[in-house]
Structures are given as C-alpha cells and as structure tokens.
N, C-alpha and C positions, 0 to 999 in steps of 0.2 A: 360751199356748204349751204349757203342760204338757198340757192336754186335747188339743190338736192333735197333739202328738208322741206321746202315749199312743195316740190313735186310729190314727195311722199305724203305730206299732209293732204294735198288735193286728192290723191288716190285713195287715201284712208277714208276721208270724209265722203267722197262720192260713193265708195263701196258700201260704207255704212248706210247711207241714204238709199242706195239701190236695194240693198238687202232688206231694209225695213219696208220699202215700197212693195217688194215681192211678197213679204209676209202679210202686209195689209191686203194685197190682191188675193192671196191664198185664203184669207179669213172672211172674204166678202159674201159667201152664199147666204148666210142668215143675217147679214148686217153685223156691225161691230157692237157687240154687247159688252157687258162688264168683264166676262171671262176673256173675251178677245182682247180687250184693252190691257188687261192684266198680263195676258200672254205676250203681247207686243212689248210691254215694259220689261218683262223678264228676258225676252229675246234680245232686246237692246243691250241689256247688261252683259249677255254672253258674247256679243259681237266683237268688241274691241280686240280681245286677245286673238280671235280667229282671223280677223281682217289684217291685223298687224303681221301675224304669222304668214298669211297668204302672200302679202306683198314683199315681205322680207325674203320669202322663198323664191318668188318670181325674180326679184332683182338678183338674189344670190345665184340662181341657176344661170341667168344670162351672163353674169360675170365669170362663173366657173366654165361655161362653154365657150365664151368668145374672148376672154382675156388671156394673153400669153402667160401672165403670172397673176392669178387671182389674189394671192396674198399681198403682193406689192400694189395691186390695184386699190386695196383698202387700207394698206399700211405701207406707204412708199419707202419709209426708212428701212423696212425689212429687206427690200431689194438692193440696198446699198451694202449689206453685210456680206463680205467675201468668205469669212470663216477663219481668217488668219490674223485678225486684229488682236493685239495684246490685251489681256485683261489687267487693268490697272486699279480698278475700284475694289474696295473692301466690301464683301458681301456676306451678310448673315443668312443662314438657312434656318428657318424657324419651323420646327415640327411640334405641333400642339397635340397632346394626347390626354385622354381622360378615360380611365378604367378600360384600357386596351391590353390585349395579350402582348407582352414586350417582345417575345420572339417573332411574332408576326410583324411588328413595327420594324425590328432590326432586319428582317428579311428584305424589306423594301429599301433600307438605308445602305446596306453593304455594297450593292452594285453602284449606287450613286457615288459613294465615297471613293470606291476604286477608280471610277471614271474621272472624278475630279483630280485625284492624285496623278493618274496617268496623263492628264492634260498638261501637267507641269505648273498648274496654277493653284496648287493646294494651299499655299500660304495666303492666298487672297480670300479664302473662304473660312467660315467658322460656323459649325453646326451647333444650334441650341435646341436641346430637348426640353421643351416647356410643358411640364406636367401639371394637370389639375386632378390627378387621380385621387379619389376619395375612399376606394376600397382598400382596407388595410393589407389584406393578403396580396392583392395585385401591386400595391405600393412597394412591398418588400421585394417581390419578384422584379418589379420595374427598376428599383434602385440597384439591385445586384446585377441585372442584365446591362443596364446603361453604364454603370461604372466599369464593367468588363469591356464594353464597347469603347469607352474613353481610353482605357489602358491599351487596347489593341491598336488604336490609331494614333497614339501619342507619337510625336515627332514627325507625323505625316500630315495630319490635318487637325485643327483645333476642334474639340468637342466639349460642350459644357452641358451639365444636367441641373435643372432646378425644378423642385416640386413645391407648388403652393398648397397650403392646407385649406384655404378657402378660395373657391373659384369665383370671386367677385367679378362681375362683368362677363362671365362665361369666356368664350374663346377670344372675343375682342379685348376683354380685361386681361387675359393672359398675355396677349401681344402688347397691350399698352404697358403692362408691368415690365416687359422686356425693353420697350422703348425708353422708359424712364431710367432703367438700370444700366443698359448696355447700348442703347440706340446711337449715342453720340460717337461710338467707336467705328461705325460702319456707314457707308454711303447708301447701300441697297439692302433689302431683305427679301428673300424668297420665302413665300408662305406655303406650308404644306399641311395637309390634314393627316391624321393617323393612317388613313387608307390610301394616301397618295403615293405614287411612284413617279419620279422625274429622273430621266437619264441625265448624266453629267453634261452631254453636249447640248441638251435643251436648256439647262440652266445657264450655261456659258453663252448660248445664243441670246437669251434674254438680257444678260448682263451687257453684252456687246451693243445691243440696240439701245439700252439705257445710257450707255457711255456716249453713243453717237448723237443722241437727241436729248438734250437736257430739258426739253419742254415736257417730256413724258414723266408723269408722277406715278402712274400705275400702268403696268403692262400685263394683261391677262392672256395666258395661253389657253388654247383649246384643250378640253379634257375629254378623254374617251374611257370607256369601261375596260378593265382588265378582263381577259378571257376567263370565263367562269364555267363550272360544271353544274351550276344551278339553272334549271329550266327557266325559272322566273327571271333571273338576272340575264340569261342569254338572250331571251327574246326582247327584254327591255333595252338592253345595250345595243342590240341590232337596230331597233327603232331609233334610238338616240343617234346612232352612227349615221343612219340615213338622213335624219332631219337636221342635225346640229350644224353641219358645215354650211349648207345653203342658207339657213336662218341666220347664222352668225355673220357670214360674208355679206348677205343682203342688208342686215341691220348696220353693219360697220360702214357700208357705203354711204349711208346718210347720217348716222350718229357720229361717225368719225372720232373727234377728240372727246366726245361724251360717251365713251364705250362702257361696257359692263365690267364689274369686278365680282367674282364668285367666291372670294374669300380664301382660295387656295390655288396652288399651281400657278402662281402669279408672282410678279416682282414689284416691290414698292421702292420709291425714292424716299429714304427715311426722314430727311430734314423737313420737307413739307408735310409728310405724313404725321410726324410728331407734332408739328406746329399747328396744323389746320384740321386734322381728322380725329380729334378726341370727341367721342360721342357724348352728347348730353344725357343726363339721367331722365327717365320717364317719371313724371309725377303729375299730380293735379287732383282736384276735387277731394282733397283730404287723404289721398292714397299715399302710401309710403313710396319712397323713391325706388325705381326698378331700372334694370339694365335691359337694353334691347337685345333680342335674340339674333335677328338677321341684320348683322352689322355691315355687311359688305357693300351693298348698293348705297347705303347712306355715306359710307366712307368715300366711295367713288364720287358721289355728288359733291361732297365737301372738298375733295381734292380738285375737282373741276372748277368749283366756285372760287378756289384760291388761285386760279389761273394756270394750273398744270393740266396736261392732257391725260385722259384715261383711254387707253387703246387696247385693242384685242389683236392677237396674232393667231389667225385661224388656220393653224397647221395641226395635223393629227398625230405628229410624232413628238409632241412636247410633254406629254405626261398622261398618266392613267390614274384611275381610281377604282376602288372596289365598290360595287353597288350592292344594295341589300339583296340577300339570297332568297327571301320569302316575301309574300305579300304583307304579312303582319309586321315584319321589320321595316318594310318600305313605308307602310302607313304611319308608323311611329315617327320616322324621319320626316315624312310629308306633313304631318300635323305640327311638328316643331317649326317647319318652314312657314306653314300657314299662320301660326301665332306670331312669328317674327314679321311676316309681311303685313299683318294687320296693324302692327305698330307704326308703319310708315306714315299713316295719315298725320301723326303728330309732327312730322318733319316737313310737310308740304309747305309750311309757312316760313321755313328757314330763310333768312335774307340772302340775297345774292346767288341763289341757285339758278343754274341755266335752265331755259325752257325745256330742253331735251331731258335734263335730269329730273325735272318735275314730271314730265311725261312717263319716264321709266318707273318712277315711284308709283304713279297712278296705275300704270299697267300692271305692276307687281301686285297691287291691292286687288285690281279687278280680276286677276288670274284666279284668285280664291273666292272672291265675291261672286264670280260667275257660277260657282258650284251650287249654292242654294238656288240660284236662278234656274239652272238646269233641272234640279229636283222639283222646283215649283212648276216648271213646264210639264214635267211628268205627271204631277198631281192634277194640274188643270186639264191635261189631255185625257187622263183617266176619268175625271168627273164628266167631261164633255161627252166622252164615248158611252158612258153609262146612261147619260140623259138623252142622247140624240143619235141619229143616224150619221155616219161619217160624211155623207153627201151634203148634209145641212151644216156641217162644221167647217169643211175645208174644200176648196176647189181641187179637183183631181189633177188638172194640168199644172196650175201654179204651185200646188202643194208638192207635187213630184219634183218640179224644178227647184223649189226651195230646199227640199231634202238633198237633192243632188249637189246644189251649191254649197250647203253647209258641210257636207262630207268632203267636197273638194277643198274648201278652206281649212277644215280640220286637219286633213292629211297632206296639205300642200307641201310642207317642208320635206316630208318623207317621200312623196311622189317625186319632188325635184331631185332628192338624193338618189333615188332608184334610177331615174332616167340618166343622171350624170354617170352613174356606175355602168349602166348598160351601154352607154355610148363610148366608153373608154375600155379598150381591150385589157389593159393592165389592171384596171379596177375590177372588171368582170372576173378575171382570173383570181384576183386576190380574195374576192367574196365567194368563190366556189363555182363560177360559171353562171350563164344566163338562167338556166332552169332553177338552180338553187336560189339565186337572187329573187326571182319572181315568186318561188314557193315560200321563201322566208318573208317576203313582203306580205303575202296573203296571210300567213300565220300571224305576223305582227299586227296586221289590221284587225283580225278577229280578237287577238289578245288585247289591243287597245280598246276595242268596243266593249269588252268585258270589264277591263280594269278601270277605265275612267269613271263610269257611273258609281262604282264601288267607292272610289276616292271622293267623289262629289258628295255622297251621302255622309261619309266620314267628316268632311269639312262642314257640312250642314249641322251635324250633331255637335261639332266643336263650337260653331257659332252660337248655337243654343246654350252650350255650356258657359260661354263668356258672360251670358246674362246672370249666371250664378257664380261669377268669379272663378270659374274653373280654368286652370292653365296647364300647359305641358311642361314637364321638367326636362332638363338636358341629361340624357342618359347615354351610356355606351351601347354599341350595336353588337349583335351576335353575327359575326362575319363568316363563320364556317357554314358549309352546307348542313342542313338539319331538317328533319321532317317536322311538319306541323300537325300535332295531335288533334283529333276531332274535338276534344274538350276546349282547346285553345281557340280553334277556328269558330266554334259555337259561341264562346265567350266574347270574341272580338267582332264577329260578323253577323250576329243574329239581327241587328237592326237592318242591315243591308238586305238580308234574306227576307225579312218580313216585308219591307217596302217593295222589293222586286216581285215576290210571290203575290202580294196583295194586288198590285197593279195588273200583273198578267192574269190573275184569277178573275178579277172584275171585268177586264176587257174580254177575256175568253167567254164569259157568261153572257155579255151584252152584245159585243161586236167582234166576233172571232176573226172576221176578215181583216181587222186592223192589227192583229197580233204581231205580224212581222215588223210593223213600224214602231209599235210600243216596245218591242223587244230591244231596239237599239238603246233605249234608256233603262229598261227594267230587266233585260235578260242577264246582264252582268251581275247586278245585285242578287238576283234569284239564284245564280250559280256561284256566289261568292265563296261559300264554304268548300265545295269540291274543287273550285279553282285554286283556292289557297293551299289545299292539301296536295293536289296533283302537281302543281308547279313547284312545290317545295320538295317533293319526293326525290331523294338523292339518286336512286336507281334510274328514275325517268330522266333526270338531268344528265347522268352519264350516258344514257342511250342517245339523248338529243345531241350531245357533243360528238359522239361517234357518227351519227347520221348527218351532221353538219347543220342542224337546226340552229338558227341564230349565229351562224359562223361569221367570225370577224377576220379581217386580213391577217392579223397576228397568228391565227391558227393555220393559215395556208403557208405562210413563210414567217418563221419566228424572227422578230427583230433581235439583233445581238444583245440589246440592252435588257430584254426580258428573259434571256436564257438563264441567268443566275437566279431568277425567282422560282424556278422549277414549279410553275403553275400546273396543276393536274390537267387543265384543258389543252396545254401545249407542251407536254413533256416530250423530250427528244425521242422517246421510244415510239410515240404516236405521230409526231410531226418532225421527221428528221431534217428537213430542209431548212437551211438558215438563210437569212437575208439581212442586208443593212436596212435601217429605217428608211421609209420612203420620204 
C-alpha cells in the first residue's frame, strides 16, 4: 500500500505541476500581470479534483481491461466468496425516511424482504423503519402503511417501526438513536436511504464478506441509478454509470483499507461503529451546538482511525437509488451536500486520522470550493477579453493544449467507462450497441457542459450566503416525474441566467471570436431556465426512454430483482426480456 500510495502521490503532484506550468506558458504573451496571477491561483484550486479523477480513471481502466477479476484485484476477500457460505450473523437493515411517500418506500422493500425469506436466512435479519417524518399527514399515512407491512411479514422476518418527533442529528442522529436502543442486538447493520433498493442476494453477499474478514468495519457497495423516465435523470445516470466504476476501482487500488462510505447501500460492523464513530457536535465562536449534515465520510475516517478497514465492493449489481428527476430537485440535494462538505474542515485536526482519510476530507472540501474558482475564472476571462485582444492574453498553441488537457481530465472517468464498454461485446449489447453508446456519450458530454457551470454558480451563491449565516435545511425530495413551471425556473435560476448572459453578451460585443471558448463556462448558465424546463418535461422523458437516450443495461435486459418494482422505464410490456443480474 505504501508503494501504491506513493506512486499515486507522485503522479498527482507531477500532474498538478505540469498543468500549472502549461497554464503559465499559455498566459505569457503579455507577461504575468495581476489578472494572470489571480487566474493561476483560481486554476490551482480547480485542479486537485480533476487530477485525482484523471489518475483514478486511468488506473481503474487498466485494472478493468487487464485483470481477470477487477473486483478481487482491489478487494481480495470478495474473490473468496463462493456464494454458499452460511449466514450466521444477526444483521439489522436500517431504512431511514423523512417525509417520504410510504407506498413508494414499501415498493422498494417488498422484493428485498421476499428475497431474504426465500434465501432461508430470514431469522438472521431484522428490518428497522427509522422515521424522522415531520409532516403530520404523511406521518399518519406512514404509520398505517408500515404497521400493515409489519403485520404482513409477521412470522417470516422481523420488522420494527419507530418515528422520532425531533430529528436531532438528522440521518446520523437517526442511526445513532437506533444504535443506542437496539444496536447491541446485532453484529451488522445495512444502511438504506428512502430511495435505495438493494436485492436480497446483494445484502447477503455483503454479510458473507463481513463474516469472512473481521477487519472490515464498513463495506460500501457500488450504487447505480434506477432506470428512470425523466430526461434529466436518464442522462445524469448514464454519465454516472460511465464514470463511477473506473473511478471507484482506480481509487480503491491505492486507498485500499481507507475507502469511501456514502451513507447508504453499505454494511457496518456495529460494535466498533457504536464505540468509535459517534460524531462530535459543531460549535465554536459563541455559536450554538449543531450537527453535521454530511456524516458518512467522517464516520469512515473515524472507523479507519480505530483500526478497522473501510472497503468498497465495486460491483454494479449491489443496489440502486433514485436520482432527482429535475434540475431544481438536484440543486437542492447538491446544496445540502455542499453545506455538509464545508463542515469537514472542522474535523481535519481530529487525532489519529490516517493520511488518506485527511486527503479524502480535503478533496471533498475542494470539490465544492472549486466552484467559485471556476466562476472567478469566468469573470477574469470576461474582464480580460473586454479590455484586450485574445492574442495579447493567451498563446494560441499553449492555450489550446491547456483547454484540451482540462477537458480530458474533466471527462476522464467517463471516457474510461465508454472505452471499457466498447471493448466488451456483452457490455456493448447491454448499453444498446456501439452507435447508441457513442451517441449517448456525446449527449451526456453536452449535458455536463451545460449542467456543471449552473451548479458552480449555485455553490458560489451559497458560499456568499454563508457570510450571512444562511444554511440549507434537510427536506424531502419530489421523486416522481413532474414538469418545472416557468415561474419556478425563473425564481431559482435567474442568477445563473444573468451571469451567463452577461458574460456572453460582453464577449460578443468585444471579442466575438472568443465566444466558443467562453461558452464552455457561460453557455450552461445562460441556458439554465430552458434546460431545467425541457429536461423535466415528462413527455420528453418518455420519448427519450423509447429512443434509448441514456439507456442503462437494466433496460436492455431486466434483472430479476427489479421486475417487482414495475418501473415505467423497464415495464415488461416494453422490455420483455429477462436476465439474471450480471
């Protein structure tokens, strides 16, 4: 591990230095003035996330293409599981809900419970429905529905329902309350979100690995998106599917026992989790004590500092989640993550943290700090182009090379995923064939170029709000397909539209030849309102599903575990062919 981590560190630092050198070279025509130095500083802030992603993708791609078993290459214990080992441990399944439609939650639970009972290990599992619901009407529906669920599964698998009236500590507090009340009864706990679906065989596989390797404190499964009829979600999930496997395998190669924890679709070893992973409250400078929002990576760091491993199992059949169906819903979730990650700096000084854990926390902070840096670069570029000719600002040769390099780093995980799919016949077929894979990659690339700057401006506004103690509350999501009215889009996206149109307008009046380059950062914000409305339009999403835009393998051959969910994107009438999970 020392050699692997040293190699990654060298690659990371050399690439950072080389990228900055290329940027300096590109900015040399008029000498390095104040604006140039400011641009270099902002560019340096954006680099760590891209450089890490690039090398994780390269390493992951090499392992995926040249290893006989890529999963076992980064998690050797996974290769020792035959699939017939007895399940002897007592495992709690924790489903955390807050203001969710209970019937939708139950839809994801029923196939899982049937699978566990069919395995013959039902007595080894106990489902806990842990509610933080605050809406009175939903609470009444929730209680009636969950009590009915308990009655229907009585004598087959244990199910308990508990609702807190105050959601102290948010989701982490919900699970902590379970730990204090029932945690001593079980060895393991599988964590699920309200939008999670995990098939029974995936849960049992995680349990078997935990039984075999007592060093593992947290085992995180790879999570992919449930097939959707929302155009916004379809394209987003396709991009995640392309990039996540190469990125995760590459990072697991060198992070190893300091892996990630994403808070759900994972399994915990309860005794060390209860003992070592209680989150401290946030306070200081006269502020009242507060709870952290993004609890998962802190818990992973604390578990590793206690001597237990945190590992990831990079298989794509371990579980699914529902992603936001519209840009506005996505932004609400994204800003909550932003606020949570910004709280990580308070934990960097925790004693006994492993160096890799500190790196993960810093990178999680920089992921969002990079957003105002990108918007700052847009502002500096606009000012420079209004004042001067492009030839006096940037060298054409070095500037073009820098742009190409940034785009390669930015899209490296997805490029790696696409190449891996195209080089494997079974994968090509699952994603709809060569032509559809390439077409969807092009669509997703344009989608990301529009989406990312919209999010960056949202993060920048949020950072400005922090100066005035503005915070994001934890709220439920609208998970069904729905249109975005013009009024809502205007209300939420007018800042993005203003920034994008202002930058494009100023550049078009002063240096129109530079518009294609400025469009990479300003085009998405300028188009934010129509983008939000069109990608949310249910009719357009249904058409995209029929055309195969953003097609996932589950839409080509439906896994048996998803049949019971009756998802509109993979109904038996439209995709009659069945297949076992890959």
